[in-house]
N, C-alpha and C positions, 0 to 999 in steps of 0.2 A: 714502678712507683705509683703515674697515673691512674694504671690500669686496678692499683690496689684500693687505693683512694676513693675511686669511679666504685668496686665494687664493698665499700664500709658504706657509697653515701645511696645505695639503693639498696641495703642492707638496713639502714635507718630511716628509708622510706616506706619497706615494708612493715617495721614494727612498728610501725606508729601512721599508716594508715586507712582513711575510712573505708566503715565496709556497710553496706546493706543487705540485711539478712534476716531468713525466718528462725529467730532463734526458739520454735516452737519445741521440746522436750531438751533445753539445752540451759547452761547457769553457766555467769562467771565464777568462776571463785579463787578469792583473792588469801592467799598461802599466808603464814607465817613472813614477816619480809623484815627482820631487825634491822638489817643495815641500810632499810629503805632506800632500795638500790631502784630509782626513777621516779619513787614515790606514785605505788602505782594506784592505779584509776583509771574510771571508763570514760568519757565523753560523749555525750549523746544530742545529737542533733535533729534540733526541733522547730520549725518555719510555722513563727509565731515573735510577733514584736508585742504582744496585747494580752494580758491576763487580768480577767477580774473576778473568776469564779475558777476551778477545780477539784480535778478530784485524782491522788494518785496512790496506786496499789502493787504493793510487791510483796513475793515472798524471799526471808532470808532465812540464815541458818548462822548463829555462831555462837561460840563459846568463851569470846573476848568480855572479859569483866574488866571493863573500864567505857568511857567515851567512844564514842564511836558514828560518823555519818553515816546513815541510811543514804538521805539526797540532797541536794546539793543546787539550788537554785541562782544566780548571780547575775547583777547586772550591774551596767559601770558606777548608777547610784548608790546600790543594795548592795554590798557582800551577801547578803542571808535576803536575799528577798523573798526565798522560798524556802526551809529548811529543816527537815527532818532529821535528828536522831535521837538516841537513846543511852543508854549508860547500862552496868552491872547489876543494877538495880532494879531495873525490869521497868525507868521514871524513863517517859519519852519527852522529848521536848521540839514542840512546832514556833518557827521565826518565818512574819510574813512583816517585812520590812525592818522598821525601825524595833516593831511591838511582836511578844512572847507569849510561849505559856505552857506549863511544864505537867503534865500526867503522871503521878508517882503511884509506882511500883502495880504494873501490869503485871499481868499473870504472861510470862515470857517465858516460852518453852529451852531449854539449855541443852536438850542434845535432839532436837526436831525444828522439825521448819516450823517458819512465825507467819502469819498470813494479817497484812498490818495495809490500811487504807487510811488516808488522808482527807477529809473535805473542808472546802473554804470558800466563799461567799463575798465579798470584795463590799455590796453594797449591805446588810447587815452584819456585816463581820461575825458572824458564825461560824463557827471552825468546830472538826467533830472525828476522833481517831475513834478507827474499830480495827480489833485484836483476834485474831482467832475467831472468829465468827460473834464477838462480845463489841460490844459499842460502849462509848465514853458519853455522859451527857454534853452537852453543846455550850461548848465558851463563847466568848468577843474575844476577837482579834483582827488587827490589823483591816478595821473598820475603815472604808474607801481608799483601800490602799491599793493602787493601781500600775502589774508589771509591765514596764513600759521601756521600748529600746530592744539591742542586743541583747540574748539571755546565754547564760553557757553556765550549762546541768551536767555533771560531774557526778558520778556515785565511786566510791572507794573512797572518798577526802571528803573534808570537808574545806569551804572556798575562804580564805578569809581575805580574799580583795576576788579581780574578775580573773577565771582565769587562772587563778595560782596562789598561791598566800597558802601553800600547802604542810600540816606538821607531823611528824611519825605517826604522835600520840594523839591523831584525831581521826588517824584509820581508821575501814574495813578493814575487818579482818573475817574468812566466811566464804560464803556462796547464797546470791544471789536472782531470783528469775524469775518471771513473768512481772517483770514493770508494765506496767502501763498508766497512761496521766490525759484525759479529759480536762478537755476547756470549758467544762461545768460541771455541777455535784451531781453526780452518781445517782438515782434511787438504792432507797435501803435493800429492795428486794434484787437488783443487780450487783449490789455489792455482797448480799448473801450468798447469794450465785457463783459471784469473783472466790467466798471465802471456805465453800463448799466445792470448786472444782468444777461447777455448773456452769455452762452455758451464756457470755454476756458479749457484749460488742465490745470491741478492740478501743482499747483509746485511742484519738482521734488527734493528739499532740505529739505523743510516742508511743507504738505500738508494738509488742512482744515480735509479735508474728511478723513485723515487715521493718525494723529496727535499722535506724542510720548511725551510725559509733565510731569511734577511734579509739583505740586499747592502748594503752601505755604503760609500760612496765611488766612486771612478773601478775599478771592475771589472763587466767588459761579458761577457753570455750572449755567444757565440757558436759558429756550426756546429766543431765536432773535425774536426779533418786530425789525426787519430791513426792513425783506417783511411784507408788512402791513396782521397781522393774519385774514382767514373767521374764523367769531365768528359761531359756532350751536343755 
C-alpha cells in the first residue's frame, strides 16, 4: 500500500511539475474537455513584481464560439490586473485593474491561426490591439495603474481569483503558440515583424524560446503547424 501511495504521489508531481523549455516550433493544445477534468491550464512563471508598461503577443487557433480567455494575469489585489479575452463574434476585451475596453467585431480567422498583440502604457493610459497585421486605434484604459506584488499568469483559463476561480465556460479551446511578453511597448515595426514571422527580440518577461511553465490537466505539447510544415 505504501509503495502504491508513493507511486501515485510521483505521478501527481510529474503531471504538474515546472519545466523550462525552448518551445520554438511547438504549441500548447487545449482540446475539448466537456467534463472539465482538472480545468486544463498552463501556469507561466515570470520573475516580475512591478509592471507599468507592457506588450503581449501570441498566436492562437480556435473555432469555439463563446467567450474565452487568451491571457490572464492576476495579483492578490486585482484578479483582472491584465487580461485579454475574446468572444465568438471576434470581439476582444482588455482588462487593466478595474478598467476595461472592448474592441468589437475584429476580423478573426476561425479556420486558421490568428496573431494578436496588445500594448499598454500606464503613464498615458494608451492601449492598442493588433490582429493579423492590422491595428486598432489607441484607447485609454488603466491610466496610472501599476501591477505590483506577486503575479499569477495563466493561459487556458480566466482567473476570477488569484491562482484560481476557474470556470469551464471561460476556458480556452484550441491551440496556442509563440507567446511573448515585454515590460515595455514594442515598436510598431517589431510588432509587424512578429505578425509576418520576421525577426524580433523575444520577450524579456515571458519568452516562448525559454519558457518556465507548469501544465495542469489535459493540455498537450505538440509540433506547431502555424508555419506550413515541409513534408519529407
